[in-house]
C-alpha positions as CSV (number, residue, x, y, z in Angstrom):
1,M,89.3,103.4,94.2
2,Q,92.9,103.7,92.6
3,T,95.6,101.3,92.5
4,K,99.3,102.0,93.4
5,I,102.8,100.1,93.1
6,C,104.6,101.0,96.4
7,K,107.3,100.0,98.6
8,V,106.2,99.3,102.1
9,V,107.9,101.8,104.7
10,A,106.3,100.2,108.1
11,Q,103.4,98.9,109.6
12,T,101.9,99.1,113.3
13,E,100.8,96.3,115.3
14,V,97.4,94.9,115.1
15,M,94.5,96.2,117.5
16,Y,91.1,95.1,117.8
17,V,88.2,97.5,117.5
18,Q,84.4,97.5,117.9
19,S,82.5,96.5,114.7
20,R,78.9,95.8,114.2
21,K,79.8,93.8,110.9
22,A,82.2,91.5,112.6
23,E,80.7,88.4,113.9
24,T,82.4,88.4,117.1
25,G,81.8,92.5,117.6
26,Q,85.7,93.1,117.1
27,M,87.6,93.8,113.9
28,A,91.4,93.7,113.5
29,K,92.9,97.2,112.3
30,C,96.3,98.5,111.9
31,N,98.1,101.1,109.7
32,I,100.5,100.6,107.0
33,R,102.6,103.1,105.4
34,L,103.5,103.0,101.8
35,R,105.7,105.0,99.2
36,E,105.1,105.1,95.6
37,L,108.1,103.8,93.5
38,G,110.4,106.5,92.2
39,G,113.3,107.1,94.9
40,D,112.9,108.7,98.3
41,Y,110.6,111.5,97.1
42,G,107.6,109.5,95.8
43,D,104.0,109.8,97.3
44,E,103.7,108.4,100.8
45,Y,100.3,106.9,102.2
46,Q,99.2,106.3,105.6
47,C,96.5,103.8,105.2
48,T,94.1,101.6,107.4
49,L,94.1,97.9,106.9
50,L,90.8,96.3,108.5
51,G,89.7,92.7,108.9
52,G,91.8,89.7,107.8
53,I,94.2,91.9,105.7
54,A,95.2,93.5,108.9
55,E,96.4,90.7,110.3
56,F,98.8,89.7,107.6
57,R,102.5,91.1,108.3
58,F,104.1,93.0,105.4
59,E,107.7,93.7,105.5
60,A,109.5,97.1,105.1
61,G,110.9,96.9,101.5
62,Q,108.4,94.6,100.1
63,I,106.9,96.1,96.6
64,V,103.2,95.9,96.5
65,L,100.2,96.6,94.4
66,A,97.6,98.3,96.8
67,A,94.1,98.9,95.9
68,L,93.5,102.3,97.8
69,R,90.0,103.8,98.7
70,F,90.1,107.5,99.5
71,S,87.4,109.3,101.4
72,T,87.0,112.5,103.7
73,H,85.0,112.6,106.9
74,E,84.1,115.8,109.0
75,S,84.2,116.0,112.7
76,N,83.5,119.3,114.7
77,G,84.1,121.4,111.7
78,V,87.5,119.9,110.4
79,F,87.8,117.8,107.5
80,Y,89.9,114.5,107.5
81,Q,91.6,112.6,104.7
82,D,90.8,108.8,105.0
83,I,93.0,106.0,103.2
84,V,91.8,102.6,103.3
85,A,93.7,99.4,101.6
86,N,91.1,97.4,100.4
87,D,93.7,94.7,98.9
88,I,97.3,94.4,98.7
89,V,99.3,91.9,96.6
90,I,103.2,91.5,97.1
91,L,105.0,91.8,94.0
92,S,108.5,91.0,95.1
């Protein structure tokens, strides 16, 4: 896991997906786009938010500290990069 200081670019609306881990059988999920500080050309991350953190609304322009978990998965011979934001703290 890595921690990154980033600016929030955008966040999608929350959707609910099937989950065996959730008591209700559904879990909140959305995506958030983060850009590392350092101008308009910093690295960007399209991250998944799951559970309670997905229901929290972040505003574009907020500076946050994000704990990001990077992984890959394979589907039909193609590999994909997954980034999950396990926690996000608003700095300003």
